[in-house]
Predicted model as a PDB file, atoms N, CA, C, CB and O in Angstrom, pLDDT in the B-factor column:
MODEL        1                                                                  
ATOM      1  N   MET A   1       0.838  -1.184   0.000  1.00 54.00           N  
ATOM      2  CA  MET A   1       0.000   0.000   0.000  1.00 54.00           C  
ATOM      3  C   MET A   1       0.879   1.242   0.000  1.00 54.00           C  
ATOM      4  CB  MET A   1      -0.952   0.001   1.213  1.00 54.00           C  
ATOM      5  O   MET A   1       1.995   1.244   0.520  1.00 54.00           O  
ATOM      6  N   SER A   2       0.361   2.252  -0.575  1.00 65.00           N  
ATOM      7  CA  SER A   2       1.099   3.507  -0.599  1.00 65.00           C  
ATOM      8  C   SER A   2       0.963   4.214   0.741  1.00 65.00           C  
ATOM      9  CB  SER A   2       0.602   4.413  -1.741  1.00 65.00           C  
ATOM     10  O   SER A   2       0.108   3.870   1.558  1.00 65.00           O  
ATOM     11  N   LYS A   3       1.795   5.178   0.945  1.00 68.00           N  
ATOM     12  CA  LYS A   3       1.769   5.930   2.206  1.00 68.00           C  
ATOM     13  C   LYS A   3       0.433   6.658   2.378  1.00 68.00           C  
ATOM     14  CB  LYS A   3       2.936   6.943   2.255  1.00 68.00           C  
ATOM     15  O   LYS A   3      -0.097   6.727   3.487  1.00 68.00           O  
ATOM     16  N   LYS A   4      -0.105   7.196   1.295  1.00 81.00           N  
ATOM     17  CA  LYS A   4      -1.384   7.891   1.389  1.00 81.00           C  
ATOM     18  C   LYS A   4      -2.507   6.928   1.769  1.00 81.00           C  
ATOM     19  CB  LYS A   4      -1.711   8.584   0.065  1.00 81.00           C  
ATOM     20  O   LYS A   4      -3.393   7.270   2.552  1.00 81.00           O  
ATOM     21  N   THR A   5      -2.458   5.731   1.210  1.00 79.00           N  
ATOM     22  CA  THR A   5      -3.490   4.734   1.532  1.00 79.00           C  
ATOM     23  C   THR A   5      -3.441   4.382   3.011  1.00 79.00           C  
ATOM     24  CB  THR A   5      -3.310   3.459   0.675  1.00 79.00           C  
ATOM     25  O   THR A   5      -4.478   4.306   3.670  1.00 79.00           O  
ATOM     26  N   ASP A   6      -2.231   4.166   3.538  1.00 77.00           N  
ATOM     27  CA  ASP A   6      -2.085   3.860   4.963  1.00 77.00           C  
ATOM     28  C   ASP A   6      -2.606   4.996   5.835  1.00 77.00           C  
ATOM     29  CB  ASP A   6      -0.623   3.578   5.297  1.00 77.00           C  
ATOM     30  O   ASP A   6      -3.263   4.760   6.849  1.00 77.00           O  
ATOM     31  N   GLU A   7      -2.308   6.229   5.433  1.00 81.00           N  
ATOM     32  CA  GLU A   7      -2.773   7.381   6.202  1.00 81.00           C  
ATOM     33  C   GLU A   7      -4.293   7.474   6.195  1.00 81.00           C  
ATOM     34  CB  GLU A   7      -2.170   8.667   5.648  1.00 81.00           C  
ATOM     35  O   GLU A   7      -4.905   7.761   7.223  1.00 81.00           O  
ATOM     36  N   LEU A   8      -4.901   7.230   5.035  1.00 76.00           N  
ATOM     37  CA  LEU A   8      -6.362   7.268   4.952  1.00 76.00           C  
ATOM     38  C   LEU A   8      -6.998   6.167   5.796  1.00 76.00           C  
ATOM     39  CB  LEU A   8      -6.814   7.137   3.497  1.00 76.00           C  
ATOM     40  O   LEU A   8      -8.001   6.395   6.471  1.00 76.00           O  
ATOM     41  N   LEU A   9      -6.415   4.981   5.754  1.00 76.00           N  
ATOM     42  CA  LEU A   9      -6.953   3.877   6.558  1.00 76.00           C  
ATOM     43  C   LEU A   9      -6.883   4.198   8.047  1.00 76.00           C  
ATOM     44  CB  LEU A   9      -6.189   2.577   6.266  1.00 76.00           C  
ATOM     45  O   LEU A   9      -7.825   3.923   8.791  1.00 76.00           O  
ATOM     46  N   LYS A  10      -5.768   4.779   8.479  1.00 76.00           N  
ATOM     47  CA  LYS A  10      -5.632   5.164   9.887  1.00 76.00           C  
ATOM     48  C   LYS A  10      -6.621   6.274  10.243  1.00 76.00           C  
ATOM     49  CB  LYS A  10      -4.189   5.622  10.183  1.00 76.00           C  
ATOM     50  O   LYS A  10      -7.218   6.263  11.320  1.00 76.00           O  
ATOM     51  N   GLN A  11      -6.786   7.224   9.333  1.00 77.00           N  
ATOM     52  CA  GLN A  11      -7.670   8.355   9.578  1.00 77.00           C  
ATOM     53  C   GLN A  11      -9.112   7.883   9.777  1.00 77.00           C  
ATOM     54  CB  GLN A  11      -7.591   9.357   8.416  1.00 77.00           C  
ATOM     55  O   GLN A  11      -9.815   8.383  10.655  1.00 77.00           O  
ATOM     56  N   PHE A  12      -9.543   6.936   8.974  1.00 76.00           N  
ATOM     57  CA  PHE A  12     -10.927   6.477   9.055  1.00 76.00           C  
ATOM     58  C   PHE A  12     -11.097   5.226   9.908  1.00 76.00           C  
ATOM     59  CB  PHE A  12     -11.452   6.212   7.676  1.00 76.00           C  
ATOM     60  O   PHE A  12     -12.188   4.660   9.965  1.00 76.00           O  
ATOM     61  N   GLY A  13     -10.027   4.788  10.573  1.00 69.00           N  
ATOM     62  CA  GLY A  13     -10.138   3.700  11.530  1.00 69.00           C  
ATOM     63  C   GLY A  13     -10.259   2.309  10.940  1.00 69.00           C  
ATOM     64  O   GLY A  13     -10.705   1.395  11.633  1.00 69.00           O  
ATOM     65  N   ALA A  14      -9.884   2.117   9.706  1.00 59.00           N  
ATOM     66  CA  ALA A  14     -10.019   0.798   9.090  1.00 59.00           C  
ATOM     67  C   ALA A  14      -9.001  -0.192   9.643  1.00 59.00           C  
ATOM     68  CB  ALA A  14      -9.866   0.907   7.581  1.00 59.00           C  
ATOM     69  O   ALA A  14      -9.245  -1.399   9.611  1.00 59.00           O  
ATOM     70  N   ASP A  15      -7.882   0.281  10.142  1.00 52.00           N  
ATOM     71  CA  ASP A  15      -6.854  -0.624  10.673  1.00 52.00           C  
ATOM     72  C   ASP A  15      -7.151  -1.059  12.104  1.00 52.00           C  
ATOM     73  CB  ASP A  15      -5.491   0.046  10.619  1.00 52.00           C  
ATOM     74  O   ASP A  15      -6.495  -1.969  12.611  1.00 52.00           O  
ATOM     75  N   ASP A  16      -8.113  -0.439  12.760  1.00 56.00           N  
ATOM     76  CA  ASP A  16      -8.401  -0.757  14.153  1.00 56.00           C  
ATOM     77  C   ASP A  16      -9.000  -2.152  14.319  1.00 56.00           C  
ATOM     78  CB  ASP A  16      -9.341   0.276  14.731  1.00 56.00           C  
ATOM     79  O   ASP A  16      -8.779  -2.798  15.344  1.00 56.00           O  
ATOM     80  N   GLU A  17      -9.751  -2.622  13.333  1.00 58.00           N  
ATOM     81  CA  GLU A  17     -10.389  -3.935  13.413  1.00 58.00           C  
ATOM     82  C   GLU A  17      -9.440  -5.017  12.954  1.00 58.00           C  
ATOM     83  CB  GLU A  17     -11.667  -3.970  12.578  1.00 58.00           C  
ATOM     84  O   GLU A  17      -8.863  -4.911  11.872  1.00 58.00           O  
ATOM     85  N   PRO A  18      -9.264  -6.064  13.758  1.00 66.00           N  
ATOM     86  CA  PRO A  18      -8.434  -7.174  13.280  1.00 66.00           C  
ATOM     87  C   PRO A  18      -9.158  -7.915  12.158  1.00 66.00           C  
ATOM     88  CB  PRO A  18      -8.091  -8.147  14.442  1.00 66.00           C  
ATOM     89  O   PRO A  18     -10.386  -8.011  12.156  1.00 66.00           O  
ATOM     90  N   GLN A  19      -8.400  -8.429  11.223  1.00 70.00           N  
ATOM     91  CA  GLN A  19      -8.991  -9.175  10.116  1.00 70.00           C  
ATOM     92  C   GLN A  19      -9.538 -10.499  10.634  1.00 70.00           C  
ATOM     93  CB  GLN A  19      -7.951  -9.414   8.989  1.00 70.00           C  
ATOM     94  O   GLN A  19      -8.860 -11.212  11.374  1.00 70.00           O  
ATOM     95  N   LYS A  20     -10.755 -10.820  10.246  1.00 72.00           N  
ATOM     96  CA  LYS A  20     -11.362 -12.091  10.629  1.00 72.00           C  
ATOM     97  C   LYS A  20     -11.075 -13.121   9.556  1.00 72.00           C  
ATOM     98  CB  LYS A  20     -12.887 -11.942  10.850  1.00 72.00           C  
ATOM     99  O   LYS A  20     -11.073 -12.821   8.362  1.00 72.00           O  
ATOM    100  N   GLU A  21     -10.835 -14.329  10.004  1.00 74.00           N  
ATOM    101  CA  GLU A  21     -10.627 -15.411   9.057  1.00 74.00           C  
ATOM    102  C   GLU A  21     -11.990 -15.907   8.581  1.00 74.00           C  
ATOM    103  CB  GLU A  21      -9.798 -16.568   9.696  1.00 74.00           C  
ATOM    104  O   GLU A  21     -12.924 -16.013   9.377  1.00 74.00           O  
ATOM    105  N   HIS A  22     -12.107 -16.206   7.308  1.00 80.00           N  
ATOM    106  CA  HIS A  22     -13.376 -16.654   6.750  1.00 80.00           C  
ATOM    107  C   HIS A  22     -13.280 -18.094   6.250  1.00 80.00           C  
ATOM    108  CB  HIS A  22     -13.811 -15.730   5.614  1.00 80.00           C  
ATOM    109  O   HIS A  22     -13.762 -18.421   5.165  1.00 80.00           O  
ATOM    110  N   SER A  23     -12.654 -18.941   7.051  1.00 88.00           N  
ATOM    111  CA  SER A  23     -12.559 -20.344   6.676  1.00 88.00           C  
ATOM    112  C   SER A  23     -13.820 -21.065   7.125  1.00 88.00           C  
ATOM    113  CB  SER A  23     -11.298 -21.003   7.292  1.00 88.00           C  
ATOM    114  O   SER A  23     -14.584 -20.541   7.936  1.00 88.00           O  
ATOM    115  N   LEU A  24     -14.037 -22.257   6.604  1.00 90.00           N  
ATOM    116  CA  LEU A  24     -15.196 -23.047   7.022  1.00 90.00           C  
ATOM    117  C   LEU A  24     -15.151 -23.337   8.510  1.00 90.00           C  
ATOM    118  CB  LEU A  24     -15.263 -24.355   6.238  1.00 90.00           C  
ATOM    119  O   LEU A  24     -16.181 -23.314   9.184  1.00 90.00           O  
ATOM    120  N   GLN A  25     -13.961 -23.611   9.025  1.00 90.00           N  
ATOM    121  CA  GLN A  25     -13.820 -23.906  10.445  1.00 90.00           C  
ATOM    122  C   GLN A  25     -14.184 -22.686  11.296  1.00 90.00           C  
ATOM    123  CB  GLN A  25     -12.388 -24.362  10.754  1.00 90.00           C  
ATOM    124  O   GLN A  25     -14.901 -22.818  12.288  1.00 90.00           O  
ATOM    125  N   GLU A  26     -13.705 -21.522  10.923  1.00 89.00           N  
ATOM    126  CA  GLU A  26     -14.026 -20.310  11.677  1.00 89.00           C  
ATOM    127  C   GLU A  26     -15.521 -19.993  11.597  1.00 89.00           C  
ATOM    128  CB  GLU A  26     -13.205 -19.120  11.151  1.00 89.00           C  
ATOM    129  O   GLU A  26     -16.121 -19.585  12.591  1.00 89.00           O  
ATOM    130  N   ASN A  27     -16.122 -20.180  10.419  1.00 85.00           N  
ATOM    131  CA  ASN A  27     -17.560 -19.945  10.281  1.00 85.00           C  
ATOM    132  C   ASN A  27     -18.353 -20.914  11.148  1.00 85.00           C  
ATOM    133  CB  ASN A  27     -17.990 -20.078   8.813  1.00 85.00           C  
ATOM    134  O   ASN A  27     -19.349 -20.525  11.758  1.00 85.00           O  
ATOM    135  N   ALA A  28     -17.922 -22.172  11.210  1.00 86.00           N  
ATOM    136  CA  ALA A  28     -18.599 -23.168  12.041  1.00 86.00           C  
ATOM    137  C   ALA A  28     -18.491 -22.800  13.522  1.00 86.00           C  
ATOM    138  CB  ALA A  28     -18.005 -24.568  11.796  1.00 86.00           C  
ATOM    139  O   ALA A  28     -19.454 -22.948  14.274  1.00 86.00           O  
ATOM    140  N   LYS A  29     -17.324 -22.325  13.933  1.00 88.00           N  
ATOM    141  CA  LYS A  29     -17.151 -21.899  15.327  1.00 88.00           C  
ATOM    142  C   LYS A  29     -18.085 -20.733  15.654  1.00 88.00           C  
ATOM    143  CB  LYS A  29     -15.682 -21.495  15.593  1.00 88.00           C  
ATOM    144  O   LYS A  29     -18.688 -20.694  16.727  1.00 88.00           O  
ATOM    145  N   GLU A  30     -18.198 -19.800  14.734  1.00 85.00           N  
ATOM    146  CA  GLU A  30     -19.071 -18.643  14.942  1.00 85.00           C  
ATOM    147  C   GLU A  30     -20.526 -19.076  15.066  1.00 85.00           C  
ATOM    148  CB  GLU A  30     -18.918 -17.638  13.792  1.00 85.00           C  
ATOM    149  O   GLU A  30     -21.244 -18.578  15.934  1.00 85.00           O  
ATOM    150  N   ARG A  31     -20.975 -20.003  14.207  1.00 83.00           N  
ATOM    151  CA  ARG A  31     -22.347 -20.513  14.293  1.00 83.00           C  
ATOM    152  C   ARG A  31     -22.573 -21.256  15.600  1.00 83.00           C  
ATOM    153  CB  ARG A  31     -22.653 -21.435  13.108  1.00 83.00           C  
ATOM    154  O   ARG A  31     -23.656 -21.175  16.179  1.00 83.00           O  
ATOM    155  N   ALA A  32     -21.564 -21.980  16.069  1.00 86.00           N  
ATOM    156  CA  ALA A  32     -21.689 -22.729  17.324  1.00 86.00           C  
ATOM    157  C   ALA A  32     -21.821 -21.796  18.523  1.00 86.00           C  
ATOM    158  CB  ALA A  32     -20.484 -23.650  17.516  1.00 86.00           C  
ATOM    159  O   ALA A  32     -22.463 -22.141  19.515  1.00 86.00           O  
ATOM    160  N   LEU A  33     -21.222 -20.629  18.432  1.00 88.00           N  
ATOM    161  CA  LEU A  33     -21.321 -19.655  19.522  1.00 88.00           C  
ATOM    162  C   LEU A  33     -22.694 -19.002  19.591  1.00 88.00           C  
ATOM    163  CB  LEU A  33     -20.260 -18.587  19.363  1.00 88.00           C  
ATOM    164  O   LEU A  33     -23.081 -18.484  20.639  1.00 88.00           O  
ATOM    165  N   HIS A  34     -23.444 -19.022  18.472  1.00 83.00           N  
ATOM    166  CA  HIS A  34     -24.759 -18.387  18.410  1.00 83.00           C  
ATOM    167  C   HIS A  34     -25.797 -19.373  17.880  1.00 83.00           C  
ATOM    168  CB  HIS A  34     -24.712 -17.125  17.520  1.00 83.00           C  
ATOM    169  O   HIS A  34     -26.264 -19.221  16.751  1.00 83.00           O  
ATOM    170  N   PRO A  35     -26.169 -20.385  18.675  1.00 76.00           N  
ATOM    171  CA  PRO A  35     -27.101 -21.413  18.184  1.00 76.00           C  
ATOM    172  C   PRO A  35     -28.543 -20.924  18.066  1.00 76.00           C  
ATOM    173  CB  PRO A  35     -27.061 -22.611  19.098  1.00 76.00           C  
ATOM    174  O   PRO A  35     -29.380 -21.638  17.514  1.00 76.00           O  
ATOM    175  N   ASP A  36     -28.857 -19.735  18.566  1.00 79.00           N  
ATOM    176  CA  ASP A  36     -30.232 -19.244  18.509  1.00 79.00           C  
ATOM    177  C   ASP A  36     -30.661 -18.884  17.093  1.00 79.00           C  
ATOM    178  CB  ASP A  36     -30.388 -18.038  19.408  1.00 79.00           C  
ATOM    179  O   ASP A  36     -31.849 -18.905  16.771  1.00 79.00           O  
ATOM    180  N   HIS A  37     -29.702 -18.560  16.263  1.00 74.00           N  
ATOM    181  CA  HIS A  37     -30.035 -18.133  14.902  1.00 74.00           C  
ATOM    182  C   HIS A  37     -29.740 -19.278  13.933  1.00 74.00           C  
ATOM    183  CB  HIS A  37     -29.234 -16.849  14.504  1.00 74.00           C  
ATOM    184  O   HIS A  37     -28.600 -19.475  13.513  1.00 74.00           O  
ATOM    185  N   LEU A  38     -30.779 -20.023  13.588  1.00 71.00           N  
ATOM    186  CA  LEU A  38     -30.621 -21.116  12.635  1.00 71.00           C  
ATOM    187  C   LEU A  38     -30.785 -20.582  11.225  1.00 71.00           C  
ATOM    188  CB  LEU A  38     -31.637 -22.248  12.911  1.00 71.00           C  
ATOM    189  O   LEU A  38     -31.643 -19.738  10.965  1.00 71.00           O  
ATOM    190  N   ASN A  39     -29.971 -21.070  10.335  1.00 70.00           N  
ATOM    191  CA  ASN A  39     -30.053 -20.624   8.959  1.00 70.00           C  
ATOM    192  C   ASN A  39     -29.892 -21.838   8.036  1.00 70.00           C  
ATOM    193  CB  ASN A  39     -28.974 -19.540   8.661  1.00 70.00           C  
ATOM    194  O   ASN A  39     -29.050 -21.843   7.138  1.00 70.00           O  
ATOM    195  N   ALA A  40     -30.701 -22.847   8.272  1.00 73.00           N  
ATOM    196  CA  ALA A  40     -30.616 -24.065   7.468  1.00 73.00           C  
ATOM    197  C   ALA A  40     -31.987 -24.731   7.450  1.00 73.00           C  
ATOM    198  CB  ALA A  40     -29.528 -25.038   8.027  1.00 73.00           C  
ATOM    199  O   ALA A  40     -32.866 -24.387   8.239  1.00 73.00           O  
ATOM    200  N   GLY A  41     -32.153 -25.660   6.567  1.00 76.00           N  
ATOM    201  CA  GLY A  41     -33.392 -26.426   6.521  1.00 76.00           C  
ATOM    202  C   GLY A  41     -34.263 -26.035   5.344  1.00 76.00           C  
ATOM    203  O   GLY A  41     -34.045 -25.017   4.687  1.00 76.00           O  
ATOM    204  N   THR A  42     -35.250 -26.872   5.099  1.00 80.00           N  
ATOM    205  CA  THR A  42     -36.189 -26.622   4.005  1.00 80.00           C  
ATOM    206  C   THR A  42     -37.390 -25.845   4.525  1.00 80.00           C  
ATOM    207  CB  THR A  42     -36.644 -27.951   3.353  1.00 80.00           C  
ATOM    208  O   THR A  42     -37.527 -25.624   5.729  1.00 80.00           O  
ATOM    209  N   ALA A  43     -38.237 -25.444   3.630  1.00 79.00           N  
ATOM    210  CA  ALA A  43     -39.462 -24.741   4.040  1.00 79.00           C  
ATOM    211  C   ALA A  43     -40.308 -25.638   4.932  1.00 79.00           C  
ATOM    212  CB  ALA A  43     -40.280 -24.291   2.804  1.00 79.00           C  
ATOM    213  O   ALA A  43     -40.927 -25.157   5.881  1.00 79.00           O  
ATOM    214  N   PHE A  44     -40.344 -26.917   4.645  1.00 85.00           N  
ATOM    215  CA  PHE A  44     -41.122 -27.853   5.459  1.00 85.00           C  
ATOM    216  C   PHE A  44     -40.547 -27.961   6.864  1.00 85.00           C  
ATOM    217  CB  PHE A  44     -41.159 -29.235   4.799  1.00 85.00           C  
ATOM    218  O   PHE A  44     -41.296 -28.066   7.836  1.00 85.00           O  
ATOM    219  N   ASP A  45     -39.211 -27.936   6.977  1.00 85.00           N  
ATOM    220  CA  ASP A  45     -38.579 -27.978   8.288  1.00 85.00           C  
ATOM    221  C   ASP A  45     -39.005 -26.776   9.118  1.00 85.00           C  
ATOM    222  CB  ASP A  45     -37.050 -28.020   8.151  1.00 85.00           C  
ATOM    223  O   ASP A  45     -39.306 -26.910  10.304  1.00 85.00           O  
ATOM    224  N   TRP A  46     -39.030 -25.603   8.495  1.00 83.00           N  
ATOM    225  CA  TRP A  46     -39.401 -24.392   9.218  1.00 83.00           C  
ATOM    226  C   TRP A  46     -40.863 -24.426   9.633  1.00 83.00           C  
ATOM    227  CB  TRP A  46     -39.127 -23.160   8.365  1.00 83.00           C  
ATOM    228  O   TRP A  46     -41.207 -23.965  10.721  1.00 83.00           O  
ATOM    229  N   GLU A  47     -41.735 -24.969   8.777  1.00 89.00           N  
ATOM    230  CA  GLU A  47     -43.151 -25.080   9.135  1.00 89.00           C  
ATOM    231  C   GLU A  47     -43.318 -26.003  10.341  1.00 89.00           C  
ATOM    232  CB  GLU A  47     -43.980 -25.605   7.936  1.00 89.00           C  
ATOM    233  O   GLU A  47     -44.088 -25.704  11.254  1.00 89.00           O  
ATOM    234  N   GLU A  48     -42.601 -27.114  10.341  1.00 90.00           N  
ATOM    235  CA  GLU A  48     -42.672 -28.035  11.472  1.00 90.00           C  
ATOM    236  C   GLU A  48     -42.120 -27.394  12.740  1.00 90.00           C  
ATOM    237  CB  GLU A  48     -41.907 -29.321  11.158  1.00 90.00           C  
ATOM    238  O   GLU A  48     -42.657 -27.604  13.827  1.00 90.00           O  
ATOM    239  N   MET A  49     -41.049 -26.614  12.604  1.00 88.00           N  
ATOM    240  CA  MET A  49     -40.462 -25.941  13.755  1.00 88.00           C  
ATOM    241  C   MET A  49     -41.445 -24.928  14.353  1.00 88.00           C  
ATOM    242  CB  MET A  49     -39.151 -25.242  13.354  1.00 88.00           C  
ATOM    243  O   MET A  49     -41.576 -24.833  15.573  1.00 88.00           O  
ATOM    244  N   GLU A  50     -42.132 -24.175  13.496  1.00 91.00           N  
ATOM    245  CA  GLU A  50     -43.114 -23.204  13.982  1.00 91.00           C  
ATOM    246  C   GLU A  50     -44.285 -23.907  14.667  1.00 91.00           C  
ATOM    247  CB  GLU A  50     -43.626 -22.334  12.822  1.00 91.00           C  
ATOM    248  O   GLU A  50     -44.757 -23.456  15.710  1.00 91.00           O  
ATOM    249  N   ALA A  51     -44.750 -25.006  14.084  1.00 94.00           N  
ATOM    250  CA  ALA A  51     -45.845 -25.765  14.703  1.00 94.00           C  
ATOM    251  C   ALA A  51     -45.408 -26.312  16.057  1.00 94.00           C  
ATOM    252  CB  ALA A  51     -46.303 -26.922  13.781  1.00 94.00           C  
ATOM    253  O   ALA A  51     -46.193 -26.318  17.005  1.00 94.00           O  
ATOM    254  N   TYR A  52     -44.170 -26.768  16.155  1.00 94.00           N  
ATOM    255  CA  TYR A  52     -43.640 -27.296  17.413  1.00 94.00           C  
ATOM    256  C   TYR A  52     -43.567 -26.189  18.468  1.00 94.00           C  
ATOM    257  CB  TYR A  52     -42.243 -27.922  17.193  1.00 94.00           C  
ATOM    258  O   TYR A  52     -43.936 -26.409  19.622  1.00 94.00           O  
ATOM    259  N   LYS A  53     -43.092 -24.999  18.079  1.00 93.00           N  
ATOM    260  CA  LYS A  53     -43.026 -23.879  19.016  1.00 93.00           C  
ATOM    261  C   LYS A  53     -44.426 -23.497  19.506  1.00 93.00           C  
ATOM    262  CB  LYS A  53     -42.344 -22.666  18.355  1.00 93.00           C  
ATOM    263  O   LYS A  53     -44.618 -23.225  20.691  1.00 93.00           O  
ATOM    264  N   GLN A  54     -45.400 -23.477  18.591  1.00 94.00           N  
ATOM    265  CA  GLN A  54     -46.769 -23.145  18.983  1.00 94.00           C  
ATOM    266  C   GLN A  54     -47.326 -24.189  19.942  1.00 94.00           C  
ATOM    267  CB  GLN A  54     -47.669 -23.031  17.746  1.00 94.00           C  
ATOM    268  O   GLN A  54     -48.030 -23.850  20.893  1.00 94.00           O  
ATOM    269  N   GLU A  55     -47.013 -25.448  19.696  1.00 94.00           N  
ATOM    270  CA  GLU A  55     -47.482 -26.513  20.588  1.00 94.00           C  
ATOM    271  C   GLU A  55     -46.853 -26.368  21.967  1.00 94.00           C  
ATOM    272  CB  GLU A  55     -47.157 -27.900  19.999  1.00 94.00           C  
ATOM    273  O   GLU A  55     -47.533 -26.574  22.972  1.00 94.00           O  
ATOM    274  N   LEU A  56     -45.584 -26.020  22.038  1.00 93.00           N  
ATOM    275  CA  LEU A  56     -44.932 -25.808  23.335  1.00 93.00           C  
ATOM    276  C   LEU A  56     -45.570 -24.641  24.079  1.00 93.00           C  
ATOM    277  CB  LEU A  56     -43.427 -25.555  23.146  1.00 93.00           C  
ATOM    278  O   LEU A  56     -45.788 -24.716  25.288  1.00 93.00           O  
ATOM    279  N   GLU A  57     -45.869 -23.558  23.354  1.00 94.00           N  
ATOM    280  CA  GLU A  57     -46.531 -22.412  23.983  1.00 94.00           C  
ATOM    281  C   GLU A  57     -47.909 -22.803  24.502  1.00 94.00           C  
ATOM    282  CB  GLU A  57     -46.651 -21.244  22.989  1.00 94.00           C  
ATOM    283  O   GLU A  57     -48.301 -22.402  25.598  1.00 94.00           O  
ATOM    284  N   ARG A  58     -48.647 -23.589  23.712  1.00 93.00           N  
ATOM    285  CA  ARG A  58     -49.965 -24.043  24.132  1.00 93.00           C  
ATOM    286  C   ARG A  58     -49.859 -24.911  25.387  1.00 93.00           C  
ATOM    287  CB  ARG A  58     -50.651 -24.822  22.997  1.00 93.00           C  
ATOM    288  O   ARG A  58     -50.667 -24.786  26.307  1.00 93.00           O  
ATOM    289  N   MET A  59     -48.855 -25.792  25.413  1.00 93.00           N  
ATOM    290  CA  MET A  59     -48.672 -26.658  26.575  1.00 93.00           C  
ATOM    291  C   MET A  59     -48.328 -25.840  27.819  1.00 93.00           C  
ATOM    292  CB  MET A  59     -47.573 -27.692  26.302  1.00 93.00           C  
ATOM    293  O   MET A  59     -48.746 -26.188  28.923  1.00 93.00           O  
ATOM    294  N   ASP A  60     -47.572 -24.759  27.649  1.00 93.00           N  
ATOM    295  CA  ASP A  60     -47.262 -23.885  28.779  1.00 93.00           C  
ATOM    296  C   ASP A  60     -48.525 -23.216  29.312  1.00 93.00           C  
ATOM    297  CB  ASP A  60     -46.233 -22.821  28.368  1.00 93.00           C  
ATOM    298  O   ASP A  60     -48.695 -23.079  30.524  1.00 93.00           O  
ATOM    299  N   ARG A  61     -49.412 -22.798  28.404  1.00 92.00           N  
ATOM    300  CA  ARG A  61     -50.642 -22.117  28.806  1.00 92.00           C  
ATOM    301  C   ARG A  61     -51.653 -23.083  29.410  1.00 92.00           C  
ATOM    302  CB  ARG A  61     -51.260 -21.403  27.616  1.00 92.00           C  
ATOM    303  O   ARG A  61     -52.206 -22.823  30.478  1.00 92.00           O  
ATOM    304  N   GLU A  62     -51.895 -24.198  28.723  1.00 91.00           N  
ATOM    305  CA  GLU A  62     -53.012 -25.079  29.070  1.00 91.00           C  
ATOM    306  C   GLU A  62     -52.611 -26.318  29.860  1.00 91.00           C  
ATOM    307  CB  GLU A  62     -53.709 -25.505  27.827  1.00 91.00           C  
ATOM    308  O   GLU A  62     -53.457 -26.954  30.489  1.00 91.00           O  
ATOM    309  N   GLY A  63     -51.368 -26.652  29.833  1.00 87.00           N  
ATOM    310  CA  GLY A  63     -50.920 -27.857  30.523  1.00 87.00           C  
ATOM    311  C   GLY A  63     -50.674 -28.998  29.546  1.00 87.00           C  
ATOM    312  O   GLY A  63     -51.123 -28.967  28.400  1.00 87.00           O  
ATOM    313  N   VAL A  64     -49.968 -29.982  30.015  1.00 83.00           N  
ATOM    314  CA  VAL A  64     -49.527 -31.075  29.152  1.00 83.00           C  
ATOM    315  C   VAL A  64     -50.672 -32.022  28.798  1.00 83.00           C  
ATOM    316  CB  VAL A  64     -48.406 -31.850  29.826  1.00 83.00           C  
ATOM    317  O   VAL A  64     -50.727 -32.515  27.672  1.00 83.00           O  
ATOM    318  N   GLY A  65     -51.569 -32.282  29.716  1.00 70.00           N  
ATOM    319  CA  GLY A  65     -52.592 -33.305  29.512  1.00 70.00           C  
ATOM    320  C   GLY A  65     -53.659 -32.960  28.496  1.00 70.00           C  
ATOM    321  O   GLY A  65     -54.340 -33.858  28.002  1.00 70.00           O  
ATOM    322  N   ARG A  66     -53.826 -31.713  28.174  1.00 61.00           N  
ATOM    323  CA  ARG A  66     -54.894 -31.315  27.265  1.00 61.00           C  
ATOM    324  C   ARG A  66     -54.408 -31.371  25.837  1.00 61.00           C  
ATOM    325  CB  ARG A  66     -55.401 -29.912  27.597  1.00 61.00           C  
ATOM    326  O   ARG A  66     -53.260 -31.043  25.536  1.00 61.00           O  
ATOM    327  N   SER A  67     -55.294 -31.789  24.974  1.00 58.00           N  
ATOM    328  CA  SER A  67     -54.906 -31.870  23.566  1.00 58.00           C  
ATOM    329  C   SER A  67     -55.215 -30.555  22.870  1.00 58.00           C  
ATOM    330  CB  SER A  67     -55.631 -33.037  22.860  1.00 58.00           C  
ATOM    331  O   SER A  67     -56.124 -29.820  23.256  1.00 58.00           O  
ATOM    332  N   GLY A  68     -54.449 -30.287  21.856  1.00 53.00           N  
ATOM    333  CA  GLY A  68     -54.630 -29.065  21.086  1.00 53.00           C  
ATOM    334  C   GLY A  68     -55.662 -29.280  20.012  1.00 53.00           C  
ATOM    335  O   GLY A  68     -56.441 -30.230  20.087  1.00 53.00           O  
ATOM    336  N   PRO A  69     -55.689 -28.421  19.010  1.00 57.00           N  
ATOM    337  CA  PRO A  69     -56.645 -28.562  17.913  1.00 57.00           C  
ATOM    338  C   PRO A  69     -56.436 -29.889  17.188  1.00 57.00           C  
ATOM    339  CB  PRO A  69     -56.512 -27.388  16.926  1.00 57.00           C  
ATOM    340  O   PRO A  69     -55.321 -30.403  17.109  1.00 57.00           O  
ATOM    341  N   ALA A  70     -57.511 -30.419  16.672  1.00 54.00           N  
ATOM    342  CA  ALA A  70     -57.442 -31.706  15.977  1.00 54.00           C  
ATOM    343  C   ALA A  70     -56.569 -31.583  14.753  1.00 54.00           C  
ATOM    344  CB  ALA A  70     -58.843 -32.201  15.585  1.00 54.00           C  
ATOM    345  O   ALA A  70     -56.659 -30.616  13.996  1.00 54.00           O  
ATOM    346  N   LYS A  71     -55.716 -32.584  14.568  1.00 55.00           N  
ATOM    347  CA  LYS A  71     -54.827 -32.594  13.405  1.00 55.00           C  
ATOM    348  C   LYS A  71     -55.530 -33.270  12.246  1.00 55.00           C  
ATOM    349  CB  LYS A  71     -53.490 -33.309  13.724  1.00 55.00           C  
ATOM    350  O   LYS A  71     -56.363 -34.157  12.431  1.00 55.00           O  
ATOM    351  N   LYS A  72     -55.179 -32.836  11.053  1.00 50.00           N  
ATOM    352  CA  LYS A  72     -55.799 -33.379   9.854  1.00 50.00           C  
ATOM    353  C   LYS A  72     -55.214 -34.708   9.479  1.00 50.00           C  
ATOM    354  CB  LYS A  72     -55.658 -32.423   8.710  1.00 50.00           C  
ATOM    355  O   LYS A  72     -55.627 -35.307   8.486  1.00 50.00           O  
TER     356      LYS A  72                                                      
ENDMDL                                                                          
END                                                                             
């Protein structure tokens, strides 16, 4: 890099951030640290996940022994 480029980078703070590695291993580690945000699966998987979450919420409200709406 030229001297002017280095000066501009320092001026705008671009050198302050360490470079992150973008390898598959590093990406996997990052995903493992944040398991709340899933970004995989088919549309059917997501529909089943939403139905499961709704059933858990219903069970919290009404109790385990009661059945929910009739399934088709």
